[in-house]
N, C-alpha and C positions, 0 to 999 in steps of 0.2 A: 930637849924633849923629843919623845919618840912619836912616830907617826901613828895616827889612828886609824884604824881599819873602817872602810866606809860600810860593811855589811854590819858592823856592830853598832851603828849610831843609834838606831830605834828598835829597842826592845819592847815589843807587845805584852798586853796584859796576860796573853796565853803562853808566854815564853819563847815565842817565835820572833825571828828579826825581819824586819822589812828587806826587800830586795830593790837594789838599783835596776834601771832598765827593764821593768815589768813588761812593757809592750814587746820588746826585742824577745825576751824570754817566752811569752805567750805564743809569739809566732813560731819559735822552735817547738814548743809543746805541741800546737795544732798540728804541726807538720810531722810529729813522732820522731823528731831529733833529740839527742841528749841534750840537757840543759847543764851549762857550765856553772860551777860554783864560784862565787866571790874569791875561794882560797886557791882556784886554779885547777880543782878536780871537778866532779860532776854530783848534780842533785839527783836523788832518788824520790819518787813519789811515795808518800807513806799514806796518805789520806786524801779523798777528793770530798768536800762538803757543800751540800746544797745550802743557800742562805734563804732566809725568810722573805727576802724582796726579790727573788729569782735569779739572783746572780750566784757565783759559786766561788770557792777558794780551794786551793790545793796546798796541803802542807807537805814540804819538802826537808829532805834531810841531806846534808853534805856528806858525801863518801869519805872523807878524810877528817873532817873535825867533828862530826857528828851533831853540828848545830843545825837547828830547824828554822826553816824559813816559811812565811806565808805568801802565797802568790794569788792575789785578788783577780777574779774572772769577773768583767762586766756583765750585767744582765742582758738579755736578747734584745736586739734592736726591732724596730717595726717591720723591717723589711725581712730579718730572719724569721721572725714570727709567722709573717704573711707566706713565706716560701714554704714554712712545714704545714702552715694550715692548707696550702694549695695541695701539696702532696697527700695529705690526708683525705681531702675531698675527692680526689681522684682514686683513692683506695689504695695508694702504694705505701709502702714502707718509709717513713720519714727519717732522714739522716741529719746529723749535726751538721749545721751550716758551717762550722768553724774548724772541725777536725776532718781528716781525711778518711772517708769510708766508715763512719762510726754510726750504727743504728742508734735512734733515741729508744729510750727505755719507758715504761709507763710505771710511774710511782703516785699511786693513790688516783687522782683525777688530772694528774700533769704528765707530758712527756718531757723527758729531762735527759740530757747526755751524762753518761757515766763517768766520762773523762773529765769533765770540767763541772758538772754540778748545775749548770744553767739549765733553768726551765724554758721550754720553747713553746709550748701549747696546753690547752686544757682539752681533756677527750671526756 
């Protein structure tokens, strides 16, 4: 019998595959580093999607195999939301608590990060 590849174990309904070590990949993503692919190459960001519950998801594609993956981003913690509200109250420009030097953008009545899709505050 042949070996099974770990990145092909769970295919989701949208045709993307689950990624192992999501926390480690998210840390690299927040720091602006390249994301390693399960095939040994790199993952490229195709799309950032905000989710209805305030979390986000990132659709990635492998540079060598063209397989697509979904990286789930947890919604904002109370501490992160409080920091953003504090900056807003002082009249400052709120930044994403997770990304390095990324300003939050206004989408309807929410402030969200364009790089991870997470909503941090209502305006």
